[in-house]
SEDO-650116 format. One record per atom (N, C-alpha, C): residue in one letter; x, y, z. Coordinates in steps of 0.1 Angstrom, whole numbers, plus 5000, padded with zeros to 4 digits. Layout:
<pts>
aXYZ
...
</pts>
This chain:
<pts>
m506150805164
m505050695155
m503950615165
v502950605163
v502050545172
v501850415172
e501550305181
e501250175181
e499350175180
c499250065174
c497350005176
c497349955187
r496649975194
r496749925212
r495649975213
g494749885222
g493749905229
g492349935224
a491550045228
a490150045221
a490450095209
k491450145204
k491650285197
k491250215180
g490450215171
g490750155159
g491750185144
s492150115146
s493750095134
s493450245127
e492050285119
e492050405112
e492250525117
a491750535134
a492150645140
a493850675143
v494350545148
v495650525147
v496050545136
a496150565127
a496850525110
a496650695109
s495550735114
s495650945112
s496450905124
r496650915134
r497751005142
r498951015135
s499350855128
s500750835125
s501150905111
f499950975102
f500251055092
f500151175099
d499551245108
d499851355114
d500951375122
w501851285126
w503151315130
w504251315117
l503751235107
l504451245093
l504451355088
i503851435091
i503351565082
i503151725088
q503051675103
q503351835115
q504751875110
p504452035109
p503052105120
p502452135107
i502152025096
i500952105088
i499852025093
g498252035087
g497351955090
g496851865081
q496351765084
q495851725073
q494951775063
e493851885066
e492951965061
e493352025048
r494752085056
r495352185048
r496152085036
f497051975039
f497651885031
f496551835019
f495551775021
f494951745015
f493951845002
r493651945011
r493452075001
r494252154995
e495252184996
e496152234993
e497152184984
l497552054984
l498851994982
l499151874980
w498251814982
w497951624978
w497851654962
e498751564955
e498451574940
e498651694935
q499151794940
q498851894932
q500351944933
k501152014947
k502452014943
k503351984957
p504752014955
p505551974968
p505151994984
l505851974988
l505552035005
l506952015009
l507352105015
l508752075021
l508352125038
v509352055046
v508952085060
v510252075063
k510952195069
k512152235074
k511952205092
r512352085099
r512052045112
r513052135122
h514852125116
h515652125127
h515752105136
q515251925135
q514951825147
q515751735140
p517351725146
p518051575137
p517551475140
g516851465154
g516551335157
g514851315158
f514351385152
f512951415148
f512251265146
y513051185136
y512951045132
y513250895141
g514050975147
g514450845158
g515250755153
d515250625158
d515850485152
d515050455140
l514250495134
l513750475122
l514650415114
m516050425106
m516650375101
m518350465102
s519450415100
s520550445101
s521850355093
c522650445089
c523650415086
c524750205092
q524050235106
q524250145109
q523750025114
q522350095108
q521249925111
q521449915097
l521849975086
l521949965070
l523149835072
d524349885077
d525149755080
d525349605085
r524049655098
r523749555107
r523049435096
i521849495091
i521249445075
i521849345070
l523249425062
l523849335055
l524649235060
r525149275071
r525749135080
r524749025078
e523849065086
e522748985093
e521448885080
r521148945070
r520248905056
r521048845046
q520748785043
q521348725033
q520548795018
l521448915017
l520548995004
l521448974990
y520349054981
y521149004964
y521049104956
f522049174949
f522149244941
f521149214931
t520249364932
t519549364918
t517949334930
e517849234933
e516649194941
e516549254952
n517649274959
n517149384972
n518549514971
v519249474964
v520249614967
v520849664953
d520949824951
d521549844937
d522549944943
l523549934934
l524450044938
l524550094919
t524350224922
t524650304912
t524750424911
t525250524897
t526050654897
t525250664886
y525250824888
y524750924874
y526151034877
r526451054862
r527951064864
r528251154847
g528051264846
g528351304832
g527051334823
g525851324833
g524651284823
g524451144823
v524751034825
v525050894825
v524750834834
r523150814835
r522750694847
r523650544848
e523950474855
e524450324856
e524250284865
t523950144863
t523950024880
t524849964875
h525649884884
h526349864885
h526649694897
n525749644895
n525449584902
n526249434899
p527049354906
p527649234904
p526449144903
p526948974897
p525848894904
p526348894917
g525148774922
g525048724934
g524448784949
r525048754958
r524548834970
r525248964973
a524449074980
a525149164982
a526049204997
h527349084992
h528149105007
h528549245010
t528449285027
t528749375029
t529949475027
a531349325021
a532349445018
a532549465006
v531649404998
v531949434986
v530449584979
v529749594992
v528849744992
v529349824998
w530249795005
w530549905015
w531849985006
d532649884999
d533949894989
d533250014973
s531549954969
s531350034960
s530650184965
f530250184978
f530250294981
f531250394984
q532250344987
q533750394988
q534050444974
q533950384965
q534150414952
q533350534947
g532250574950
g531450674947
g529950614942
c529850474945
c528350414941
c526950464952
s525850544951
s524650514962
s524750384960
v523950354971
v523050214976
v521950234981
r521050124972
r519650184975
r519150024977
l518549984990
l518149944998
l516749894993
l516249814984
l514449814982
l513949744997
n512549774999
n511849735008
n512749715019
p513049805029
p514349795041
p512749775052
q511749825051
q510449725061
q510749595060
t511449485051
t511249385053
t512349325063
y513049405071
y513949385080
y514349455089
s513549595091
s513249675104
s512149655105
r511549655121
r510249615125
r510049795127
q510649885127
q510149995134
q509450065115
l510050045109
l509650065091
l508549965089
w508049855091
w506949785092
w506349795097
r506449885114
r505049935119
r504550065109
l505650155105
l505250245097
l504450255085
c505250175078
c504150165066
c503250085068
a502649955076
a501849865082
a500450005083
t501050045092
t499950155098
t499850265087
l500550345080
l500250415071
l499250375056
q499250245059
q498550185049
q496950155047
e496550165066
e495550175069
e495050305068
f495650405067
f495450575062
f495050585051
f495950495038
f495950565027
f495050455020
g494550335028
g493950205022
g494750225005
s495650205005
s496250174994
s497950075002
m498450004994
m500349994996
m501050124998
v501650105015
v502850165016
v504250145020
g505050165002
g505850095008
g507650185008
a508650165004
a509450195011
a511050185003
n511650255005
n512950214999
n514450325006
l515350285010
l516350375015
l517350385004
y517850505005
y519350564999
y520050635006
l521050525001
l522850595008
l523550694997
t523750804999
t524750844987
t526050954994
p527050884988
p528150934994
p528151094986
a529351164996
a529551294993
a530051314980
g529751434973
g530451484960
g529451394951
s528251334950
s527851274941
s526151264941
q526051174931
q524151144924
q524651024917
g523250954921
g522550794922
g521550824912
f521250864909
f520150864894
f519750964892
a519450954879
a519151104867
a518251154869
p517751264865
p516451314868
p515451234861
h513951184870
h512751104863
h511951144870
y510751114871
y509551104874
y509050984879
d508450934893
d507950814896
d505850824896
d505650694898
d503750684896
d503750624911
i504350694915
i503450694933
i503450864939
e502750844949
e503150984957
e504150934967
a505051064966
a506451054975
a506851134985
f507151055000
f507251145009
f509051055009
v509751175013
v510851175017
v511451185027
l511851135036
l512351155049
l514051165054
q514251295054
q515951305058
q516351255070
l516951115067
l517851075079
l519351095082
e520051085082
e521551165083
e522151255067
g522851345074
g523551395062
g523251525057
q522851585047
q522751605039
q522651575025
k521251655014
k521051625003
k520451764995
l521351794985
l520251924978
l519151854967
w518151884970
w517051814958
w516551984950
r516151904937
r515451994928
r514551934921
v513352004926
v511351934920
v511252014911
y510751914896
y510052004889
y508651984882
a507952074879
a506752074876
a506451994866
p505351894863
p505251834855
p505451944841
r506351844832
r506351944817
r505151974807
d504051884808
d502551924804
d501351814810
p500051814807
p499251804810
p499351594811
s500051544801
s500251464800
s500651374811
e501751424817
e502651374826
e502251424838
e501351484843
e500251484853
e499751364860
l500251304871
l499151234879
l500051054866
p501051064865
p501250974854
p501150764862
r500350684857
r500150574859
r501450464861
f502450524852
f503650444852
f505250564852
s506150524858
s506850594858
s508050654845
s508450744844
s509250764834
s510850714831
g511250724822
g512750734817
g513550804824
n514850824818
n515950904826
n516051034820
f515851194822
f515851284813
f517251364815
t517451414807
t518751504804
t517951624808
k519251704812
k519351854819
k518151914813
e518951934799
e518352014786
e516551974789
e515851854793
e514351824791
e514051874804
v514651914814
v513751914827
v513552064830
g514552154822
g513752334826
g514552344839
e513852514844
e514052504858
e513352444867
p513852444879
p512852324891
p512252464899
l511052394903
l509952444909
l510552514922
l511552384929
l511652394939
l513152364943
t514252454950
t515452364949
t515752394968
t516252284975
t516052274989
t517552214997
l517952205002
l518552135009
l518352075020
l518051925022
l517351895034
l518651825041
e517651805057
e519051795064
e518051695072
p519051595083
p517751555088
p517051645099
g515351475101
g514551555102
g513451635095
d514151685084
d513451685078
d512351645066
l511651665059
l510351575051
l510251695036
l510051635029
l509451675015
l508451595005
y507751615003
y506551564996
y506651574981
f506451514970
f506051554959
f505451464952
p503951484944
p503351444940
p503851314924
r503151204921
r503851104912
r503651224898
g504651234891
g504951294876
g505551434878
f506251454891
f506951604895
f508451494892
i509151564884
i510451504879
i511251524895
h512151544897
h513151544907
h514551494907
q515651534911
q517051454914
q517551504922
a518351454931
a519151464943
a520951484944
c521451574949
c523051544950
c523351564964
t524451534965
t525351524981
t525951624979
g526551704991
g527951764985
g529051724985
e530251794993
e531351724988
e531751745006
t531051725014
t531351675023
t530551605039
s529551595029
s528451495036
s527951395034
h527551275035
h527151125029
h525251175030
s524451105023
s522951115026
s522450995030
l521350985038
l520850865043
l519350895043
h518450835032
h517050945033
h516050805029
l515150795035
l514150695033
l513050775027
t512750675010
t511350735002
t510150635007
l508950725017
l507450615015
l506850665006
s506550574997
s505350544983
s503950514990
t503050524980
t501750524982
t501050554970
c499850494967
c499150484960
c499150534938
q500250384941
q500550334930
q499450294920
r498450334913
r497750244903
r496550234912
n496050354919
n495150314929
n494050454925
t494250484910
t493150574908
t491450534903
w490950674896
w489250614896
w489750554879
g490450594870
g491150494859
g491150344862
d491650344873
d492350204874
d490850144879
l489450174883
l488850094890
l487550114876
l487850214870
l486850184856
l487450054852
e488750024851
e489549944839
e488849814844
k488549834858
k488449644862
k486849654858
a485849784862
a484349774862
a483649824853
l484649834840
l484049824824
l483749714817
p484749634817
p484449514809
p483849394815
t483249424831
t482449354832
t481249364828
a480549534831
a479349644828
a479149614813
l479949574804
l479749524788
l479349364785
q480149274796
q479649194794
q478349134801
l478149234814
l476349224819
l475149264810
a475849394803
a474849424792
a474349364780
l475949314775
l475349214761
l474749084770
e474449084779
e474548924783
e472648974786
e471949094792
e471049124801
e469949204789
d470449294781
d470149404773
d469749384759
v469049354752
v468949314738
v469549434732
d469249544730
d469649624722
d471449694721
f472149634728
f473649594727
f474049454719
r472749384716
r473249284707
r472449294694
r472449374690
r471449444676
r472749444666
s472349414657
s473249464648
s473249614643
l474849624641
l475249784635
l474349804620
p474549964619
p473449964607
p474349894597
r473949874587
r474449844573
r475249924567
d474650034570
d475850184559
d477250194572
y477250164586
y477950244590
y479550194581
p479850134577
p481450154570
p481450294563
s480550354558
s480350454547
s480550574554
v480150554568
v480050734578
v480550734587
m481350634593
m481950614603
m483350574598
g484450624606
g485850594603
g486450724604
v487650724604
v488750874605
v488650934593
a488350834582
a488150914567
a486951044571
n485950964576
n484551024575
n484051104592
a485451154597
a485351184607
a484351344606
d485051424595
d484251574594
d482951564584
l482951404584
l481651404575
l480551464584
a479951594574
a478551604582
a477551494577
n476851454583
n475751344578
n474851284587
p473751274587
p472551264595
p472851104601
r473251044593
r473150864592
r474350854607
r475450934605
r476550944612
r476551034625
e475151114625
e474951174638
e473651054643
a473351014635
a472350954648
a473050804651
f474350744643
f475050644649
f475850714666
l476250794661
l477050874674
l475950904683
a474950964681
a473450964691
a473350804697
k473650704689
k473350574698
k474450534708
m475550524701
m476450524711
m476250564722
h475850704722
h475750804735
h474650734743
s473850704742
s472450634743
s472950504751
l473750374744
l474450274749
l475350274759
f475850414762
f477050474768
f476350464784
e475250594783
e474450584795
e473850494799
r473950374793
r472450274800
r473550164807
l474950144801
l475750074805
l476450114818
w475950254824
w475950254836
w475150224849
d474250114844
d473050054850
d473549874854
f474749874845
f475549744850
f476649764854
l477549874858
l478449914861
l478949874875
p479149724880
p479649674891
p480249734901
v479749854906
v481249924911
v481649894924
d480649824930
d481249734947
d481849654941
a481549564933
a482149414928
a484049504924
a483549564916
a485549654915
a486249704925
a485449794932
a486249834945
a486749684950
d486349594953
d486349474960
d487449414955
q487449414938
q488749374932
q490349464936
m489649574936
m491149694939
m491549634950
v490549634962
v491249644977
v491649504980
k490949394971
k491749234972
k493149244969
a493349294956
a494449314950
a495749404957
h495349484963
h495849584975
h496549474991
l495549384992
l495749335005
l496749215001
h497249194987
h498149094987
h499249144986
e499449274982
e500649304981
e501049384995
a500249405004
a500349455019
a501149435025
l501849485038
l502449445050
l501549355058
p501849295067
p500949235077
p500449355088
p500049325096
p499649425107
p500949365115
l501349465123
l502349465136
l501949455151
l501149345154
l500449365165
l501049365181
s500849495183
s501249535194
s500949415208
q501949445218
q501949285227
q500349265232
q499549405235
q498449345239
q497649305228
e497949385221
e497249245204
e497449115208
r498849105209
r499248955206
r498048895220
e498048975230
e497848895244
e496148875245
c495648935237
c494148945232
c493648855215
s494548795214
s494648705201
s494948565200
v495048455191
v495448295190
v496748335191
h497648455191
h498948475195
h499148435211
g498448445215
g498448435235
g497548325237
g497748245230
g497248105235
g498047985240
e497647885235
e498247785244
e499347745241
r500347645247
r501847705247
r502547555252
w503747525251
w504847435257
w505447425268
h505147375282
h505747435287
h506147345299
e507447265305
e507647175312
e506747045310
g506947005295
g506446875291
g504746865288
r504146945288
r502647015288
r502347115283
v501047105274
v500547215268
v499747265283
v499847395282
v499647505294
v498647625285
d498347685293
d497647825291
d496447805278
v495947675282
v494347645269
v493847795274
q493547815261
q492447895260
q490847845252
e489447915257
e488747885247
e487947995250
l487548035238
l486348145232
l484748055240
e484448215248
e482848185253
e481348225246
p480448225245
p479648305239
p479148475242
d479848465257
d479548635258
d481348695254
t482048605250
t483248695249
t483348795235
a483848925240
a483548995231
a484449005220
v484549015214
v485549025198
v485649115186
r486449175180
r486449225171
r487549205160
l487549275144
l488549225138
l489849285140
v491249265139
v491849275142
v492449415137
r491949445122
r492149595117
r491249595107
r490849705108
r489349755094
r489749715082
n491249765078
n491149775065
n492449625062
a492349505071
a493249415066
a492849295063
v491349305062
v489849205055
v489449235043
r488649155037
r488149235027
r486749135021
l485649145027
l484649045020
l484349095006
v484548924995
v484248954983
v483748834982
v482648864970
v481648774961
v482648714951
e482648564953
e483348574942
e482548464930
e481948444917
e481048344916
e480348284922
d480748114930
d479348084937
d480048074951
s481048144955
s481548174967
s481748294972
v482048274986
v482148404992
v483548365004
r484148465002
r485948485005
r485748615014
l486748545028
l487248665030
l488748695032
y489248795021
y490748795018
y491248875034
h492548825033
h492948905043
h494448915042
s495349025052
s496649055052
s497448985058
l496748935069
l497448875082
l498448765083
d498248675072
d499448545067
d500148625058
n500448755053
n501448805043
n502648835054
s503848795039
s504848825045
s505348935042
r506748955049
r506949085045
r508149105032
v508249035026
v508749005014
v508049075005
y507749134994
y506649184986
y505949074978
q504849014980
q504448904973
q504648814973
e505548764987
e505948624985
e505048564988
r503948534990
r502848444999
r501548464985
d501348354978
d499948364973
d498948414981
p497848504977
p496548584983
p495948464990
q496048505004
q495548445016
q493648465019
w493048415020
w491548415020
w490648285031
v489948345041
v488648195045
v487948175037
e487548065039
e485748045027
e485148045036
l483948105032
l482748125038
l481648075033
d480347985042
d479447985034
d478448125034
a477548135030
a477148255017
a476148305033
e476048165042
e474648215053
e475448275062
r477348305063
r477848345073
r478548485068
a478248535058
a478548685053
a477848785063
p476548765066
p475948855072
p476748885089
a477148795093
a478448805106
a479248875102
v479848835091
v481648925090
v480749075087
e479849075080
e479449245074
e479149315088
a478749205102
a478449305114
a479749305118
l480549235123
l482049285123
l482649395120
l482749405108
l483149475101
l482449665106
h481449645104
h480249805108
h480549805122
a480949695130
a480949735143
a482149815146
y483449745139
y484349755138
y484449945142
p485750025154
p486650015164
p485749875173
g484349925176
g483949805187
g483549695189
y483249615200
y482949475196
y481749455199
l481849295198
l480349215190
l480749105203
r479949075211
r479848945220
r479448845208
i480548725212
i480148655201
i478248555199
q477648595209
q476548525205
q475548645204
e476048765197
e475148875190
e475748875179
l476448785173
l476648775156
l474948725147
p474848755140
p473748715130
p473448585125
l473348515132
l473248355127
l472348295132
e472348165130
e470648075131
e470748075150
g471648045154
g471547985168
g473248035176
p473647975186
p475147985191
p475847865189
t475247765183
t476347685178
t477447735163
e475947795155
e476747855141
e477347995150
c477448075155
c478348175165
c479648145167
m479148005172
m480547985179
m482147965168
e480847875165
e481947805148
e482847925140
l481848035138
l482748095132
l483348195136
a483448235151
a484148295158
a485348245159
s484848095162
s486748025164
s487448035151
l486447975143
l487447975125
l488048125126
l487748255127
l488348385125
l489248415135
y488848335151
y489848315157
y491348265157
d490948135154
d492248095149
d493348115135
r492048175124
r492948225115
r493848355117
g493748395130
g494548565135
g493448645130
l492548605127
l491748785123
l490848815132
l490648755145
l489748825163
l490348865166
l490149005175
l490749025188
l489849005201
t489848975212
t489248965219
t489249025230
r488349145238
r488649275241
r489549285253
e489149125260
e490249115272
e491448985270
p492248955271
p493148825275
p492448715276
l492248575270
l491248505281
l491748415291
d490848405299
d491548335309
d491748215308
p492948155316
p493447995309
p492147915315
v492247815310
v491147715312
v492047605318
d491347555334
d492247465339
d491647305337
y492247225332
y492147075333
y492546995340
d491646935347
d491946795356
d492746695348
d494046675351
d495046565348
d494646445343
d492946405352
d492746295358
d491446285346
d490946375336
d490146385332
d490346315315
</pts>
């Protein structure tokens, strides 16, 4: 995995992380031939490829050290005789209860393990920059000779990382076009409903399996080995249709306000020529009605607020995103490397200067959004690692300051000197830079030098 540090931009680092994930397959081939189209199997024959990303030992430590609860954080599941069951007791997921259930044949699912693992946090937060969409994770531990889940399809693009043991996977093509790239996950299928598998493979440590949303899948362990795998997920309801779902209502409202043709009355005779009973009617009045509808839809494009809708999509993504994990070098060049208490007094006092070079912490961790009469800079810097635990975070800005934020966005990954920000004067430049720096949104090119104050002053 790759850390974001130095002069590299977050998007470049994220691209390298994705290269690591799918190697030896290249990105160009992956997105041309596989993405949203068909599964990818990478047999690496490298048991240590994923390093210490996660292990059963780490899972045990998380259960012991963290206060996890069944259903909210942990699921116990079985799939026997064609029946999928959840066996979650109420209350806390005590370590002994989880391991006893595992011994009895239950699979263990840890939801959002990136909440408890810095390695997973780094990986998911970095890949978010690559996909422009939330990247989540679930951890699955299955005992030998068992299966935890029925055949089903998901509403996410799935990357399965085999960490320990072996697991036999069966992947099936979507059954019909209506199930291709679905927006919602399916229920459980029977063996008869799924047909013959498109792919059958035994995953071993270091292997990778990718399959698009809508591809039905199931997996089981052999009689001699448990299995531990991690599923990374992304692009949940991040489609053209979702963007239009946000844009079209606003477009129609604007059209009604600004174009009188959208407010004209329907023809008096439309009930007699339109409707299901009249769908096969050959009538000039019906043809004229449909032509008018087509014309209005074409004109609706002129009112479509595509940029504003995209901003709302990204704003929603930022609310569910993981916060960036800063490297030590980045922390030293941010508000995290500033003042501290030492031997009875505040030390390492730091101040920005007009010639201090700054840039945003991450390219895709902020979004400038115009909402009614306000301008807000939404960000994920203060998010919790627990999914949507905090309300959306933003910095309120005067409209006059928006061009300076745009300059920082467009300059990224380059740095701008504070005095170069397109504002009226040096005071305004320093005020905005200080505001963003204090909120953790800016990095300096170099760590700031501590300011020495005379104790007698």
